[in-house]
C-alpha positions as CSV (number, residue, x, y, z in Angstrom):
1,M,0.0,0.0,0.0
2,S,1.3,3.5,-0.9
3,S,2.3,5.7,2.0
4,S,0.6,9.0,2.5
5,T,3.8,10.8,1.3
6,D,3.7,8.8,-1.9
7,V,0.0,9.6,-2.5
8,V,0.7,13.3,-1.9
9,A,3.6,13.3,-4.3
10,R,1.5,11.5,-7.0
11,L,-1.4,13.9,-6.6
12,K,1.0,16.9,-6.8
13,A,2.6,15.5,-10.0
14,E,-0.8,15.0,-11.5
15,G,-1.9,18.5,-10.6
16,N,1.3,19.9,-12.1
17,A,0.7,18.1,-15.4
18,L,-2.9,19.4,-15.5
19,F,-1.7,22.9,-14.8
20,V,0.8,22.8,-17.6
21,N,-2.1,21.7,-19.9
22,K,-4.2,24.6,-18.6
23,Q,-6.8,22.3,-17.1
24,Y,-7.0,24.5,-14.0
25,D,-10.2,23.1,-12.4
26,Q,-8.9,19.5,-12.6
27,A,-5.5,20.7,-11.2
28,I,-7.3,22.4,-8.3
29,A,-9.0,19.1,-7.6
30,K,-5.7,17.2,-7.4
31,Y,-4.0,19.8,-5.2
32,S,-7.0,19.9,-2.9
33,Q,-6.9,16.1,-2.5
34,A,-3.2,16.4,-1.7
35,I,-3.8,19.2,0.8
36,E,-6.4,17.0,2.6
37,R,-3.5,14.6,3.3
38,D,-0.8,17.2,4.0
39,R,-1.9,20.6,5.3
40,S,1.7,21.6,6.1
41,N,3.0,21.7,2.5
42,A,3.5,25.3,1.3
43,I,4.1,24.3,-2.3
44,L,0.7,22.6,-2.6
45,F,-1.1,25.8,-1.4
46,A,1.1,28.0,-3.7
47,N,0.4,25.7,-6.7
48,R,-3.4,25.8,-6.0
49,A,-3.1,29.6,-5.7
50,A,-1.6,29.6,-9.2
51,C,-4.6,27.7,-10.6
52,Y,-7.0,30.1,-8.9
53,Q,-5.0,33.0,-10.3
54,A,-5.3,31.5,-13.8
55,N,-9.1,31.1,-13.3
56,K,-9.3,34.8,-12.1
57,R,-10.5,33.7,-8.7
58,F,-8.2,36.2,-7.1
59,A,-9.6,36.1,-3.5
60,K,-9.1,32.3,-3.3
61,A,-5.7,32.7,-4.9
62,E,-4.8,35.3,-2.2
63,A,-6.0,33.1,0.7
64,D,-4.0,30.0,-0.6
65,A,-0.9,32.1,-1.3
66,Y,-1.0,33.7,2.1
67,R,-1.3,30.2,3.7
68,A,1.8,29.2,1.8
69,T,3.8,32.1,3.1
70,Q,2.7,31.3,6.7
71,L,3.8,27.7,6.3
72,D,7.2,28.7,4.9
73,R,8.1,32.4,5.2
74,T,11.3,31.8,3.1
75,Y,9.3,30.6,0.1
76,A,9.8,33.3,-2.5
77,K,7.3,31.9,-5.0
78,G,4.6,31.9,-2.3
79,W,5.2,35.6,-1.6
80,A,5.2,36.3,-5.3
81,R,1.9,34.6,-5.8
82,L,0.4,36.4,-2.9
83,A,1.6,39.7,-4.4
84,T,0.1,38.8,-7.8
85,A,-3.3,38.0,-6.2
86,Q,-3.3,41.1,-4.1
87,N,-2.4,43.2,-7.1
88,A,-5.4,41.8,-9.0
89,L,-7.6,42.7,-6.0
90,S,-6.3,46.3,-6.1
91,Q,-4.6,45.8,-2.7
92,N,-1.6,47.8,-3.8
93,M,0.0,48.4,-0.4
94,N,-0.3,44.7,0.5
95,A,1.0,43.7,-2.9
96,L,4.0,46.0,-2.6
97,A,4.9,44.5,0.8
98,S,4.5,41.0,-0.5
99,W,6.8,41.7,-3.5
100,R,9.4,43.0,-1.1
101,C,9.1,39.8,1.1
102,A,9.5,37.7,-2.1
103,L,12.8,39.6,-2.8
104,A,13.9,39.2,0.8
105,A,13.3,35.4,0.6
106,L,15.7,35.0,-2.3
107,P,19.4,34.1,-1.4
108,S,21.5,37.2,-0.8
109,D,24.5,35.9,-2.7
110,D,25.4,33.0,-5.0
111,L,22.1,33.2,-6.8
112,S,21.3,30.4,-9.3
113,P,20.2,31.3,-12.8
114,G,16.7,30.6,-11.7
115,D,17.0,32.9,-8.7
116,L,18.4,35.7,-10.9
117,V,15.4,35.5,-13.2
118,Q,13.0,35.6,-10.2
119,K,14.9,38.5,-8.7
120,Q,14.6,40.5,-12.0
121,Q,10.9,39.7,-12.3
122,Y,10.2,40.7,-8.7
123,E,12.1,43.9,-9.0
124,A,10.3,44.8,-12.2
125,S,7.0,44.1,-10.5
126,V,7.9,46.4,-7.6
127,R,8.9,49.2,-9.9
128,A,5.7,48.9,-12.0
129,L,3.5,48.8,-8.9
130,E,5.2,51.8,-7.4
131,E,4.8,53.7,-10.6
132,R,1.1,52.9,-10.8
133,M,0.6,53.9,-7.2
134,R,1.8,57.4,-8.0
135,E,-1.1,57.8,-10.3
136,P,-4.0,59.7,-8.6
137,S,-6.5,57.1,-9.7
138,Q,-4.6,54.3,-8.0
139,R,-4.0,55.8,-4.6
140,F,-4.8,53.4,-1.7
141,T,-8.2,53.9,-0.2
142,P,-9.1,51.4,2.6
143,T,-12.7,50.2,2.3
144,T,-13.9,46.8,3.6
145,N,-12.8,43.4,4.5
146,S,-10.9,41.2,2.1
147,V,-10.6,37.4,2.2
148,G,-7.1,37.2,3.4
149,S,-5.1,40.5,3.6
150,P,-2.4,40.0,6.2
151,G,-2.3,43.2,8.3
152,V,-5.2,45.1,6.8
153,V,-8.8,44.6,5.8
154,Q,-9.6,46.4,2.6
155,I,-11.2,46.3,-0.8
156,S,-11.7,49.0,-3.5
157,F,-15.2,49.7,-4.7
158,P,-16.4,51.9,-7.6
159,K,-18.2,55.0,-6.6
160,G,-21.6,54.2,-5.2
161,G,-20.8,50.4,-5.3
162,A,-20.0,49.7,-1.7
163,P,-22.7,47.5,-0.1
164,W,-23.7,50.2,2.4
165,E,-24.0,52.8,-0.4
166,K,-26.2,50.4,-2.5
167,A,-28.2,49.5,0.7
168,E,-28.8,53.2,1.4
169,S,-30.3,53.7,-2.1
170,L,-32.4,50.5,-1.8
171,E,-33.8,51.1,1.7
172,P,-36.8,53.3,0.7
173,S,-38.0,50.7,-1.8
174,I,-37.4,47.8,0.6
175,E,-39.3,49.7,3.3
176,G,-42.1,50.6,0.9
177,Q,-42.7,47.0,0.0
178,G,-43.0,46.0,3.7
179,I,-39.9,43.7,3.5
180,V,-38.5,43.0,6.9
181,R,-35.8,40.5,6.0
182,S,-33.1,42.1,3.9
183,S,-29.3,42.4,4.2
184,V,-29.9,46.1,3.6
185,F,-30.9,46.4,7.3
186,T,-27.9,44.7,8.8
187,V,-25.5,46.5,6.5
188,L,-27.0,49.9,7.3
189,D,-27.1,49.3,11.0
190,A,-23.6,48.0,11.1
191,H,-22.2,50.8,8.9
192,E,-23.9,53.4,11.0
193,S,-22.2,52.0,14.1
194,F,-18.8,51.7,12.4
195,S,-19.0,55.2,10.9
196,L,-19.8,56.8,14.3
197,G,-17.0,54.8,15.9
198,Q,-14.6,56.0,13.2
199,K,-15.7,59.6,13.6
200,N,-15.4,59.6,17.4
201,M,-12.0,57.9,17.2
202,L,-10.7,60.9,15.3
203,V,-11.4,63.0,18.5
204,L,-8.6,61.2,20.4
205,K,-5.7,63.6,21.0
206,P,-2.5,63.5,23.1
207,V,-2.2,66.1,25.8
208,K,1.0,66.7,27.7
209,S,0.7,67.0,31.5
210,R,2.8,69.2,33.8
211,A,5.1,66.3,34.5
212,S,5.7,66.0,30.7
213,L,3.6,62.8,30.6
214,V,1.4,62.2,27.6
215,K,-2.2,61.6,28.3
216,F,-5.1,61.4,25.9
217,T,-8.5,63.1,25.6
218,G,-11.2,61.5,23.5
219,H,-14.6,59.9,23.2
220,P,-15.0,56.8,25.5
221,G,-17.8,55.1,23.4
222,V,-15.8,54.2,20.3
223,I,-15.1,50.5,21.2
224,E,-18.8,50.0,21.9
225,R,-19.7,51.3,18.4
226,L,-17.1,49.3,16.6
227,S,-17.9,46.0,18.4
228,N,-21.6,46.5,17.6
229,A,-20.6,46.8,13.9
230,V,-18.5,43.6,14.1
231,L,-21.4,41.6,15.7
232,T,-24.1,43.0,13.5
233,D,-22.3,42.6,10.1
234,G,-18.5,42.5,10.0
235,R,-18.5,43.0,6.3
236,V,-18.8,46.8,6.7
237,F,-15.5,46.8,8.7
238,Y,-12.5,48.3,7.0
239,V,-9.1,49.0,8.4
240,S,-5.6,50.0,7.3
241,S,-2.3,49.8,9.1
242,E,-2.7,53.5,10.2
243,W,-6.2,52.7,11.5
244,L,-4.8,49.9,13.6
245,E,-2.3,52.3,15.2
246,K,-5.1,54.8,16.0
247,Y,-7.4,52.0,17.3
248,S,-4.6,50.7,19.6
249,L,-4.4,54.1,21.2
250,Q,-8.2,54.3,21.5
251,V,-8.2,51.0,23.3
252,Q,-5.5,52.1,25.7
253,F,-7.4,55.3,26.4
254,E,-10.8,53.6,27.1
255,L,-9.3,50.8,29.2
256,S,-7.4,53.4,31.2
257,V,-10.4,55.8,31.7
258,R,-12.7,52.9,32.8
259,K,-10.0,51.2,34.9
260,A,-11.0,48.0,33.1
261,P,-9.7,44.6,34.0
262,D,-7.6,43.1,31.2
263,P,-9.3,40.0,29.7
264,A,-5.9,38.6,28.8
265,Q,-4.9,38.2,32.4
266,P,-5.6,35.0,34.4
267,M,-9.2,34.6,35.2
268,S,-8.6,34.7,38.9
269,S,-6.9,38.1,38.6
270,Y,-9.7,39.4,36.3
271,I,-12.4,38.3,38.8
272,A,-10.5,40.0,41.7
273,H,-10.2,43.2,39.7
274,A,-13.9,43.2,38.8
275,R,-15.1,42.6,42.3
276,R,-12.9,45.4,43.6
277,L,-14.3,47.8,41.0
278,K,-17.8,47.0,42.1
279,A,-17.0,47.3,45.8
280,E,-15.5,50.7,45.3
281,G,-17.7,52.2,42.6
282,G,-20.8,50.0,42.2
283,W,-22.4,49.2,38.9
284,D,-21.6,52.6,37.4
285,A,-17.9,51.7,37.7
286,L,-18.1,48.0,36.9
287,R,-20.5,48.0,33.9
288,P,-18.5,50.2,31.5
289,A,-15.2,48.6,32.6
290,I,-16.3,45.1,31.8
291,S,-18.0,46.3,28.6
292,V,-14.9,48.0,27.1
293,G,-12.7,45.0,28.0
294,V,-15.0,42.5,26.5
295,R,-15.8,44.5,23.4
296,S,-12.1,45.3,22.7
297,A,-11.4,41.6,22.9
298,I,-14.1,40.9,20.4
299,I,-12.5,43.4,18.0
300,S,-9.1,41.8,18.6
301,A,-10.6,38.4,17.6
302,F,-12.1,39.9,14.5
303,T,-8.8,41.5,13.4
304,E,-6.9,38.3,14.2
305,S,-9.3,36.4,11.9
306,E,-10.0,38.8,9.1
307,A,-6.7,40.8,8.9
308,L,-4.2,38.3,10.1
309,L,-6.0,35.1,9.1
310,N,-5.3,33.5,12.5
311,D,-8.7,31.9,13.3
312,V,-7.1,29.7,16.0
313,Q,-6.1,32.8,18.0
314,A,-9.5,34.4,17.3
315,V,-11.2,31.4,18.8
316,A,-9.0,31.5,21.9
317,I,-9.8,35.2,22.4
318,L,-13.6,34.5,22.1
319,D,-13.3,31.6,24.5
320,T,-12.0,34.1,27.1
321,V,-14.8,36.5,26.3
322,L,-17.4,33.9,26.8
323,E,-15.8,32.7,30.0
324,I,-16.0,36.2,31.4
325,L,-19.6,36.6,30.3
326,R,-20.6,33.2,31.9
327,W,-18.8,34.1,35.1
328,G,-20.5,37.5,35.3
329,R,-24.0,36.1,34.8
330,A,-23.3,33.5,37.5
331,E,-21.7,36.0,39.9
332,W,-24.7,38.4,39.7
333,P,-27.7,36.2,38.7
334,D,-30.3,38.5,40.2
335,A,-28.9,41.8,39.0
336,H,-31.1,44.0,36.8
337,P,-30.1,43.6,33.1
338,D,-29.5,47.3,32.9
339,D,-27.1,47.2,35.8
340,R,-25.0,44.4,34.5
341,G,-25.0,45.9,31.0
342,A,-25.7,44.9,27.4
343,V,-22.7,42.5,27.2
344,F,-24.5,40.1,29.5
345,K,-27.7,39.9,27.5
346,D,-28.8,36.7,25.7
347,T,-28.5,38.4,22.3
348,F,-25.0,39.7,22.8
349,I,-23.7,36.4,24.1
350,R,-25.4,34.6,21.1
351,G,-23.7,37.0,18.8
352,V,-20.3,36.2,20.3
353,R,-21.0,32.5,20.1
354,T,-22.1,32.7,16.5
355,M,-18.9,34.6,15.7
356,R,-16.9,32.0,17.5
357,L,-18.6,29.1,15.8
358,D,-17.8,30.6,12.4
359,R,-14.1,31.1,13.3
360,Y,-13.9,27.7,14.9
361,M,-15.0,26.0,11.6
362,R,-12.4,28.1,9.7
363,A,-9.8,27.1,12.3
364,L,-10.7,23.4,11.7
365,Q,-10.1,23.9,8.0
366,S,-6.8,25.6,8.7
367,V,-5.2,23.1,11.2
368,G,-7.5,20.1,11.1
369,D,-8.8,18.0,14.0
370,R,-5.6,16.1,14.6
371,D,-3.6,19.1,15.9
372,A,-2.5,18.1,19.4
373,K,-1.8,21.7,20.4
374,N,-5.2,23.2,19.5
375,R,-7.5,20.2,20.0
376,L,-10.3,21.3,17.7
377,S,-13.0,18.8,16.9
378,F,-16.0,18.3,14.7
379,D,-17.9,16.9,17.7
380,H,-17.6,20.3,19.3
381,V,-19.0,22.0,16.2
382,R,-22.0,19.7,16.4
383,E,-22.5,20.4,20.1
384,E,-22.2,24.2,19.7
385,A,-24.5,24.2,16.7
386,N,-27.2,22.3,18.7
387,A,-26.8,24.6,21.7
388,I,-27.2,27.7,19.6
389,L,-30.3,26.3,17.9
390,E,-31.8,25.5,21.3
391,D,-30.9,29.0,22.5
392,V,-32.7,30.7,19.6
393,L,-35.7,28.4,20.1
394,R,-35.8,29.1,23.9
395,H,-35.5,32.9,23.5
396,P,-37.5,34.1,20.4
397,D,-37.3,37.7,19.2
398,P,-39.5,39.6,21.7
399,S,-39.6,42.7,19.5
400,N,-41.5,40.8,16.7
401,R,-39.1,42.2,14.1
402,K,-39.5,45.8,15.2
403,Y,-35.7,46.3,14.9
404,K,-35.1,44.6,11.5
405,G,-31.3,44.6,11.4
406,F,-31.0,43.5,15.0
407,S,-33.5,40.7,14.5
408,I,-31.6,39.4,11.5
409,A,-28.1,39.7,13.1
410,F,-29.0,38.1,16.5
411,F,-31.8,35.7,15.7
412,D,-31.7,34.7,12.0
413,I,-27.9,34.6,11.5
414,P,-27.1,32.5,14.6
415,E,-29.7,30.0,13.5
416,A,-28.3,30.0,9.9
417,M,-24.7,29.5,11.2
418,A,-25.8,26.6,13.4
419,L,-27.5,24.8,10.6
420,I,-24.5,25.5,8.3
421,A,-22.2,24.1,11.0
422,K,-24.2,20.8,11.0
423,G,-23.9,20.8,7.2
424,F,-20.2,21.4,7.5
425,C,-19.7,18.4,9.7
426,F,-21.8,16.1,7.4
427,M,-19.7,17.4,4.4
428,Q,-16.5,16.5,6.2
429,D,-18.0,13.0,7.1
430,G,-18.7,12.5,3.4
431,L,-15.2,13.6,2.4
432,S,-13.7,11.2,4.9
433,H,-15.5,8.3,3.3
434,V,-14.2,9.5,-0.1
435,F,-10.6,9.7,1.0
436,N,-10.8,6.5,3.1
437,K,-11.0,3.8,0.4
438,D,-12.2,1.3,3.1
439,G,-15.2,3.5,3.9
440,N,-18.8,2.6,3.2
441,E,-19.6,4.3,-0.1
442,A,-23.4,4.3,0.5
443,D,-22.9,5.9,3.9
444,G,-20.6,8.5,2.4
445,L,-23.3,9.5,-0.2
446,L,-25.8,9.8,2.6
447,K,-23.5,12.1,4.5
448,F,-23.3,14.4,1.4
449,R,-27.1,14.3,1.1
450,Q,-27.4,15.4,4.8
451,A,-24.8,18.1,4.2
452,H,-26.9,19.4,1.3
453,E,-30.0,19.5,3.4
454,F,-28.4,21.4,6.3
455,Y,-26.5,23.8,4.1
456,S,-29.8,24.5,2.2
457,Q,-31.7,25.2,5.4
458,G,-29.0,27.4,6.8
459,A,-28.7,29.4,3.5
460,D,-32.4,30.1,3.5
461,K,-32.2,31.6,7.0
462,Y,-30.2,34.4,5.5
463,P,-32.1,37.3,3.9
464,T,-32.8,36.5,0.2
465,D,-30.5,39.3,-0.9
466,D,-27.5,38.3,1.2
467,E,-24.4,37.2,-0.7
468,R,-23.8,34.6,2.0
469,R,-27.1,32.9,1.1
470,L,-25.9,32.6,-2.5
471,Y,-22.6,31.2,-1.3
472,F,-24.1,28.5,1.0
473,L,-26.6,27.5,-1.7
474,T,-23.7,26.8,-4.0
475,V,-22.1,24.7,-1.3
476,S,-25.4,22.9,-0.8
477,L,-25.5,22.2,-4.5
478,I,-21.9,20.9,-4.5
479,A,-22.9,18.5,-1.7
480,L,-26.0,17.4,-3.7
481,F,-23.7,16.7,-6.7
482,R,-21.4,14.6,-4.5
483,S,-24.3,12.6,-3.2
484,E,-24.8,11.4,-6.8
485,A,-28.3,12.9,-6.9
486,P,-30.0,12.6,-10.3
487,L,-30.2,15.5,-12.7
488,K,-33.9,15.8,-12.0
489,E,-32.8,17.1,-8.6
490,T,-29.6,19.0,-9.3
491,L,-30.8,21.0,-12.4
492,P,-33.8,22.6,-10.7
493,Y,-31.5,23.5,-7.8
494,I,-29.3,25.5,-10.2
495,A,-32.3,27.7,-11.0
496,H,-32.5,28.3,-7.2
497,V,-28.8,29.4,-7.3
498,R,-29.5,31.7,-10.3
499,E,-32.3,33.5,-8.5
500,A,-30.2,33.9,-5.4
501,R,-27.5,35.5,-7.4
502,D,-29.9,38.0,-9.0
503,A,-31.2,39.0,-5.6
504,A,-27.8,39.3,-3.9
505,K,-26.4,41.4,-6.8
506,T,-28.5,44.3,-5.9
507,V,-26.5,44.9,-2.7
508,W,-23.3,42.9,-3.1
509,E,-22.4,43.2,-6.8
510,F,-18.8,44.5,-6.2
511,F,-18.1,42.5,-3.0
512,P,-15.3,39.9,-3.6
513,T,-17.1,36.9,-2.0
514,F,-20.2,37.7,-4.1
515,Q,-18.0,37.7,-7.2
516,E,-16.5,34.4,-6.2
517,S,-20.0,32.9,-5.7
518,S,-21.2,34.5,-8.9
519,A,-18.4,32.7,-10.8
520,T,-19.5,29.4,-9.3
521,A,-23.1,30.2,-10.4
522,D,-21.7,30.7,-13.9
523,D,-20.1,27.3,-13.7
524,C,-23.5,25.9,-12.6
525,I,-25.3,27.5,-15.5
526,K,-22.7,26.3,-18.0
527,F,-23.1,22.7,-16.6
528,E,-26.9,23.0,-16.8
529,K,-26.7,24.0,-20.5
530,E,-24.3,21.1,-21.2
531,M,-26.6,18.6,-19.5
532,L,-29.7,19.8,-21.3
533,Q,-27.9,19.4,-24.6
534,E,-26.9,15.9,-23.6
535,I,-30.5,15.1,-22.7
536,E,-31.9,16.6,-25.9
537,A,-29.4,14.5,-27.9
538,G,-30.7,11.4,-26.1
539,R,-27.3,10.5,-24.5
540,I,-28.5,10.8,-20.9
541,T,-31.8,11.2,-19.1
542,M,-32.9,13.2,-16.1
543,N,-32.6,10.1,-14.0
544,D,-28.9,9.9,-14.6
545,S,-26.4,11.4,-12.1
546,R,-23.6,13.8,-13.2
547,C,-21.0,15.7,-11.1
548,P,-18.9,18.4,-12.7
549,S,-15.2,18.3,-12.1
550,W,-15.2,21.7,-10.4
551,A,-17.7,20.5,-7.8
552,T,-15.3,17.7,-6.9
553,A,-12.6,20.2,-6.4
554,A,-14.8,22.6,-4.4
555,A,-15.9,19.8,-2.1
556,A,-12.4,18.7,-1.5
557,E,-11.4,22.3,-0.6
558,H,-14.4,22.8,1.6
559,S,-12.7,25.8,3.2
560,Q,-14.3,29.2,2.4
561,L,-16.8,29.7,5.1
C-alpha cells in the first residue's frame, strides 16, 4: 500500500501536469486532495493559488498564497503569488509589501540562474507597482474586509458600489414593499455603528501634562460602536495599518479611563479586579469597565481572523470573552439587566457564540482535527450548533421584528450559522468516506445528502438578498452533486442558485465573495446547459447522475466559510 507521502507526491505531480495543460479546475481538484492529506505543504497551497489566479479567482488565490507564506516564510514563490493576487484585488499596499518579502526570501548571494530570473521579475513588479501607485486614480483607499489580507482589511469599490451605499439607495424601496428580512438592514445598522465609531476615534488627541507625561483626551464610546458593527455585520468593517495604530491608542485610552480589568490576564486576577471595582464604585464603575474590555477583545478576535487570518487565535480570544460573560451572569444572577449591561444579555452572548462558531470552523479547516496543540473537533462544532439552535428556540425575538437589522443579526444569522455548521460536519464526514477507500460508499453518499439539506436550510435563514445565502446555496448544490443525486434534482436547484445571485447582486455586486460565488453560479449554469444538450441528444436522461469536475474540487477544498 502506498504511503501518505507517496500519495501526496503523486497527486501533486498529476496536478502539475494538469496545470501545464491549462486544465486548472482539474488541477485544483488534485492539489485539494493532496492538501487534505498534507496541510503543512506550502508548495501545494502555492500551486493551487496559481490555478485560482489563472481562473481569475483572485480572492481564493490570495487566501491560498497567504497560507503558503505562513507555512514557509522563506518561500519566495509563495510571496510572489500572494503579491500577484493582491495586485489583482487592487490591494496595492499589500502587494508591494509581499513583493518585497519575495525579494527578501531569495538568497542574498550565490544566486542560481533561476534565482536571478526571479529577482529581476520581482524587482520589475515592484517598480511597476510603485509607478502605478503614484497615479492619482490608483491611490490606496481602505474600504472593507478582504478574504485574506495580512495586516489590513480592505477592498476598493467603484463610486456608489460599496454594499452600504447600495443599501442606502435601496432602503426606501425595501421599506415601501414592507420587506423585513433584507441584508440592507444589517448593512446599514452595522455601517452606522462603524462610521460613528470611526468619527469619534478621530477626536482622540494626546495632551502633555505638567510632568511631561502624555495623556489622551477623547470619546469613550468608540469601542462599543465598533464592536456593535462587528457583531451586526462585520463585512462593513474596513481598516488599514494606520487605522490599527489609532485604534490601539483608543483601546488604551478607554481601558485606562474605565480602569477596566484586562481580559488577557488569568481569570482569577480578572475576577478580583472586577469585584474590587464593584465594591469601590458600584455598577456605574463596573458596567463600563467590563464592557470595554469584553468589546475590545471581540474586535481583537475579529482582526486576528480577518486581517491576520489567524482563526485559531480568534477562537482563543472569544473563548476568554465567553468565560468572562458566563462568570458575570453566575456572579450576579439576580442583578437587573440594565445594571449588568448589554454584554451580559442573551442576544449579545449569542452574537459572540455565532462569531466564535464561524471562526472555529475556519480554524478546523486551517489546522484540522488532529492538531494536538489546539484540539479542535467536529464533535464540538455539532454540540455548539445544537446549543445555539436550542438558545434561539428558547429565546425568540421579543420585538416581533421591530428592529429589523438587530433581529436578523442576533436571531436569524445565529440559526443560519448553526444549521450550516451541521452541514459542515456532514460534508466532512462525506469527504472522509471518499478519502478512506475502506469506507462505506453508501454511507458517504448519505452524508453528502445530509450536508446538502443542512446547508440549504442554513442558507435560507439568511435574507434573500444576502451574498452569503448565495454562497451557501452553491455549497449545498456541491454536496448534492457529490451525493450522486440525479439531474432531476440538481438541475432545478441550479435555478435556485441563479435566483439567489440575482437577488444578492442588488446589494453585493462588487463584493469579492459575491463575485466568487457568482463565478460558481456561472459554472452551474454552464453545466446546466451542457446537461440539457446531452438530454436533448438522447445520450442521458434526467434520472442519470452527473457531477462536474469543479464540484469535486470545491468539495475537497471545503474551506471558504
